[in-house]
C-alpha positions as CSV (number, residue, x, y, z in Angstrom):
1,M,-14.8,-14.5,11.7
2,D,-15.8,-16.2,8.4
3,F,-13.1,-15.9,5.7
4,T,-15.0,-17.7,3.0
5,D,-15.7,-14.4,1.1
6,T,-12.2,-13.1,1.6
7,P,-10.6,-11.7,-1.5
8,K,-7.9,-14.2,-2.6
9,K,-5.1,-11.7,-3.0
10,F,-2.9,-9.4,-1.1
11,Q,-0.5,-6.7,-2.0
12,Q,3.0,-6.5,-0.9
13,L,3.2,-4.5,2.4
14,L,5.1,-1.2,2.2
15,W,6.0,-1.3,5.8
16,K,8.6,1.5,6.0
17,E,6.5,3.8,3.8
18,S,3.4,3.0,5.9
19,I,5.2,3.9,9.1
20,Q,6.4,7.1,7.6
21,A,3.0,7.9,6.3
22,V,1.5,7.5,9.8
23,K,4.2,9.7,11.3
24,D,3.7,12.4,8.5
25,S,-0.1,12.3,9.0
26,I,0.0,14.2,12.2
27,R,1.4,17.3,10.4
28,F,-1.8,17.6,8.3
29,T,-5.2,19.1,9.0
30,S,-6.8,17.9,5.7
31,F,-7.0,14.3,4.7
32,E,-7.0,15.2,1.0
33,T,-3.8,17.2,1.4
34,F,-2.3,14.3,3.3
35,R,-3.3,11.9,0.5
36,K,-1.7,14.1,-2.1
37,H,1.5,14.4,0.0
38,L,1.6,10.6,0.4
39,Q,1.2,10.0,-3.3
40,D,3.8,12.5,-4.2
41,S,6.3,11.3,-1.6
42,L,6.4,7.6,-2.4
43,P,9.7,6.7,-4.1
44,Q,8.2,4.7,-7.0
45,N,8.7,6.2,-10.5
46,S,5.3,5.3,-11.9
47,S,2.5,7.7,-10.9
48,Y,0.1,4.7,-11.3
49,T,2.1,2.6,-8.8
50,R,2.3,5.5,-6.3
51,K,-1.5,6.0,-6.6
52,R,-2.1,2.3,-6.1
53,Y,0.3,2.1,-3.1
54,T,-1.3,5.2,-1.6
55,S,-4.6,3.6,-1.8
56,S,-3.3,0.5,-0.1
57,I,-1.6,2.4,2.7
58,L,-4.8,4.4,3.3
59,K,-6.9,1.2,3.3
60,W,-4.7,-0.4,5.8
61,F,-4.0,2.4,8.2
62,F,-6.6,5.1,7.5
63,P,-9.7,3.0,6.9
64,T,-12.2,5.7,7.8
65,G,-10.7,8.2,5.5
66,D,-9.7,10.7,8.1
67,L,-6.5,11.7,10.0
68,N,-7.7,10.4,13.4
69,S,-6.9,6.7,12.7
70,L,-5.7,4.6,15.6
71,P,-2.1,4.5,14.3
72,S,-2.0,8.3,13.9
73,L,-3.5,8.9,17.4
74,V,-0.9,6.5,18.9
75,W,1.9,8.3,17.2
76,R,0.5,11.8,18.1
77,H,0.2,10.9,21.8
78,Y,3.0,8.5,22.5
79,R,5.7,9.0,19.8
80,D,6.9,5.5,20.6
81,E,7.8,3.5,17.4
82,S,7.5,0.2,19.2
83,I,3.9,0.9,20.2
84,L,3.2,2.3,16.8
85,R,4.5,-0.9,15.1
86,D,2.4,-3.1,17.3
87,V,-0.8,-1.1,16.6
88,M,0.0,-1.0,12.9
89,R,0.6,-4.8,12.8
90,Y,-2.8,-5.3,14.4
91,Q,-4.4,-2.8,12.0
92,Y,-2.9,-4.4,9.0
93,L,-4.0,-7.9,10.0
94,S,-7.5,-6.6,10.6
95,R,-7.6,-5.3,7.0
96,E,-5.9,-8.3,5.4
97,P,-7.9,-11.3,6.7
98,V,-6.1,-13.8,4.4
99,I,-2.9,-13.2,6.3
100,A,-4.8,-13.2,9.7
101,E,-6.4,-16.5,8.8
102,F,-3.0,-18.1,8.0
103,I,-1.8,-17.1,11.5
104,R,-5.0,-18.4,13.2
105,Q,-5.1,-21.7,11.4
106,Y,-1.5,-22.5,10.7
107,L,0.8,-20.7,13.1
108,I,-0.9,-20.2,16.4
109,P,-1.6,-23.9,16.9
110,L,2.1,-24.7,16.6
111,K,4.1,-25.6,19.7
112,P,7.2,-23.5,20.2
113,G,10.2,-25.0,18.4
114,T,8.1,-26.7,15.8
115,K,10.0,-27.2,12.6
116,L,8.0,-26.3,9.6
117,P,8.2,-28.4,6.4
118,S,9.5,-26.6,3.4
119,S,6.1,-26.5,1.7
120,Y,4.3,-24.9,4.6
121,F,3.9,-21.4,3.1
122,K,3.8,-22.5,-0.5
123,D,1.0,-25.0,0.1
124,Y,-1.2,-22.4,1.8
125,V,-0.5,-19.9,-0.9
126,N,-1.4,-22.4,-3.6
127,K,-4.5,-23.5,-1.8
128,T,-5.7,-20.0,-0.9
129,F,-5.0,-17.9,-4.0
130,E,-7.0,-18.6,-7.1
131,S,-4.0,-18.2,-9.4
132,P,-0.9,-17.8,-7.3
133,K,2.0,-16.0,-9.0
134,K,5.3,-17.7,-9.1
135,N,6.9,-15.6,-6.3
136,R,3.7,-15.1,-4.1
137,S,5.0,-17.5,-1.4
138,N,8.2,-15.5,-1.3
139,V,6.2,-12.3,-0.8
140,F,4.0,-14.0,1.7
141,L,7.0,-15.1,3.8
142,L,8.7,-11.8,3.4
143,L,5.6,-10.1,4.7
144,F,5.8,-12.2,7.9
145,E,9.4,-11.3,8.3
146,T,8.7,-7.6,7.7
147,L,6.0,-7.5,10.3
148,D,8.0,-9.7,12.7
149,L,4.9,-11.9,13.0
150,F,7.0,-15.0,13.9
151,G,8.4,-13.2,16.9
152,A,5.1,-11.6,17.8
153,I,3.4,-15.0,18.1
154,G,6.4,-16.7,19.7
155,I,7.7,-18.8,16.8
156,S,11.4,-18.7,16.1
157,L,11.8,-18.7,12.3
158,S,14.3,-17.0,10.1
159,F,13.6,-15.8,6.5
160,R,17.3,-16.4,5.8
161,A,17.1,-19.9,7.1
162,F,14.2,-20.6,4.6
163,Q,16.2,-19.1,1.8
164,S,19.3,-21.2,2.6
165,Q,17.2,-24.4,2.7
166,K,15.7,-23.5,-0.8
167,L,12.3,-23.4,0.7
168,L,11.2,-20.5,-1.4
């Protein structure tokens, strides 16, 4: 996969809200009704923010614009949150290639137990994003922690360890 045309941004993942959205989706027969429910049920105060977050959740987990997305079907048929999280992790990475590329280039080649330098995430963020915001590397690292990507690819790494070493 070629990532040269990848948008150089990503939005903070709303993991809990996304999981709940997938679970809620099986109660609906109309995608538009579901979209309205999702937008109305997000906890943010700003209607603009709820609309933007709804759009992101739909892009990540309902990319075809219908209620028969893979995560919804998994939840409908298995009702197993562990399987759902695995499927959603894959779905998210397939929709956010900047994150997937970091895993492919920088994490998968590492040997288990590799100690990462403090600049590992920050350097990638600065190199990848055209105008990185001050806390983007924090959001990037938190994203990996939220998705349990370190555990999923066999790297033992703690977000708290990074914080305590002032790596962020």
